[in-house]
N, C-alpha and C positions, 0 to 999 in steps of 0.2 A: 548558202544564201538564205536569208530569212524572208517572210513574206507578211504584210500588215495590210490590212482592210479598214479602210475607213467608213464608219456607219453611224457617224453622228449626225448633228444638225437636228432642225426643227422642220424640214421639209416642208417648208410655206408655199413654195411652187405647185405642192400638190395638194393643198388644202382644198374641201375638208376631208379628203382621205387620210390624211396625216392629223386630223383633230385629236385622235385617240390612239394612235399607233404610230412607232417609227418607221419612215417611207421606205428603210430596207427590207421589212417584214412584209410588205406588199407583194402581192403576187405577180410574177412575169412569166407569161406562158404557163407551164405545170408547177413551177417552183417559187418559193419566195426569193425576192429580188437578191438576198445576201448569199443564197447558194451560188451564184453564177462567178462572182468574184473568187471566192472559196474554190470553187471548181477550177478556174483557170491556174489560179497557183498551183494546185495539186497537180493538172495535166503538166504543168512545167517542170515538175520535179521537187518542186517547194513544199516541205512538209512541216515546218517550224512556223507556227503562224499565230499570230496577234490581232484580235480585232478590238478596233477603238469604237466605244459605243457612246451613245448621248442620246439626247431628246427626249421623246416620248417612251415609256415603257422600256427601257434599257436592259432592264432583267430577262425579257422575254428572249434575249438573243441566247442566253444559257439555258433556258428552256427549251429552245427550238434546237440548237447546234450540239448541247452537251458539250463532252469532249472530242467531238468531231471523228466518231467512229464510221459513221455512215459515209465519210469521205476517206476512208482508210488511215485517218490519223490516231495516232496515240494520244493526243492532248491538244487543246485550243486554249491559247492564252487571252485574257481579256483586260482592257483598261478601259476608264470613263473620262470622257471630256465633259467638264461640268458645263462650261460655257462654250458656245459654237463660235469661236474667235478664229477661226480660219484654219486651212489644210496644215500650212506650216506650222500653226501652235500645236494642232495635234501630234506631229511628229515628235515633238517634245515629250510626250508621255511615253514613248515607245525606245528612247535611248538606251534605258537599262536592258532592254529585252535584246535590242539588235548587238548591244554590246561591240562596237566598232566593225560589225560585219558589214559585207554588203546586202542589201535587203531591197525588196520590190514592194512599191505601195500601190494600192489598187483602190480607188475609190468604190463604194459599196453600190452605185448606182450604174456602173458601168457593166454593158451587156455587149460582149464581142463575139462575132459568128466566127470564130476560128480559134486557134491555139494561138499563145503567147510564146511557147517554148523555144523557138528559135530565136526570139529577141531577147528573151533571158540568157540564153546561151551565148549570144553574142555578146551582152554586157558581161558575162563572166570572162570571156576573153578580153576585154577591153583592158588595157592596163590600169586606168584610173579614171575616175570622173563620174559621170551621170548619162543616162540615157533617158529619152522621152518618147512615147510613142505619138504618131500624128494620125489623123483621117482626114482624106479629101471629102468634104461636105458642102452642100449648098449653101448653109447659112452658118457659119462658124462666129457669129457675132457674140453670142452668149458664152463663149469660152476663152481660153487663152489661144491667141492665133499666131502662128510660126511662119515668117517669111523665109524662104528657101533661096539660096543662089543656084545658077546654073548647074552646078555639082551636086545639089539636093542636100546642101548643108544649111543649118539653121543660122541666120545672120541677126536674127532679133526676133522676141517673144513679147506679144503686148497682149494685156488683160482687156478683155473686150473693148475693142477699140470701137469708136464712134464711126469710123469710116473702114469700107472695106480694104484691107491691106493683103490679103490672101485667101484661098480656101482651105487652108490646112489647119484644123483644129489640133490642138494640144490634148489630148483625151487622158481620162483620168488613170494613166497608169505611168508610174515613174519609178525609176531606178537610181540608186545612189550609193556612192562609197562614204568612207567615214568622214570627207570633208564636209559633209553637210553639218555635222555637229559644230563646225566653226563657223559655218555661214548662218544658222539659224540665231544665234545670240547678236550678230550684226542687223538683223531685220527691224523695221520699223511699221507699225501699222498703217494700213493704206487709208483711202479717204473712206472705206467702209469699216475702219476701226479693227480691220483683220489682218493677221499674217498671211501674205499671199504665196502661194505656191510658185507662182509666175516670179516673183524676185529670186526665189532660191534657184529657179532653174536660170534666171538670167546671170545670176552669179557665177554659176559654173561656165556659163556661155562667155562671160567676160574674161575666164580664166584660161579658155580654151579647151574646157574639159567635159562639153556637152556633145553628145552624138543624139542622133534623131532617126527612127525607122518609121515609114510610111505603110500602115497596114493595107493587106491586099483583102481584106474581109471586111463584112458589114461590122458596123459600130454603133451602138445606142447609147444614149444618156437619159436612162429610165427615170431620173429624177427631175427632169427639165421642166416637164410639164404633162398633164394627163394624156395628150397626144403622144407626146413621146414615150410614156409608159406603155402605151398600146403599141407604138411601132416596135420597143423593146421585146415585147411579146411575141410579135412577128419574127423578129429576128433570131429569138430563141427556137421558136417551133420550125423555122425554116430550115435552120442550121443543126437541128437534132442535138443541142447542146447539152452538157451533162452526161456524156454518154459513160464516163467514169462513175459517176454516182449511179446512173442505172445499172449498171454491171455489179457494183456492191451491193446495191438492193435486192437485185435479183438472187444473188449469192446467198444473203442474209435470210431470204425468203424461203 
């Protein structure tokens, strides 16, 4: 299974912190934001990664991450999204890398206070389709929101609903099989002029091929606002994330 970290966009919600730097290079606790999604993928047993960059100072990712040796990787792949046209649009850039394999996508501003290994392993056992991760939050209005039935199955996903329909946010961790490459060409831009990842997830849902797991640990969207950036730092410190990276660094020292 392959892993994709999406680290593009302009980071306007964190301005002026992002006036001269990509938001995914900002500090979250003791490390740059981008370290956390990479660490989550490595911890889940995924060692073949691609970083989709964009926005300000995209070249700094290569300078910071190099070939990924600090994470125990032999190589990291990079590509560039020239225009921030949506998460689903960014996926088109990784088709050649994924090469019809299953893959896990993580938004580069997601900080999770625990491992996603069990969820990735569950997806690997899934016969086909997609899996999304959910978090129960006080205010999911700025995310995709999932409505669940009594059995915990997703019945619909709405992007940034105007009225409260659920307290389950669809966080930025998505897992897809090869069907995604048939779905993406069918998408049309939303009112924001972007290709929405919610439309991809709903396409799987309409086919009866979407599963969802609810996180049992903390989750933070570090790119949502300066306050959420601070909250993500607390999550990172409280849960002592990136133990894998710490061990590698100590070994190298």
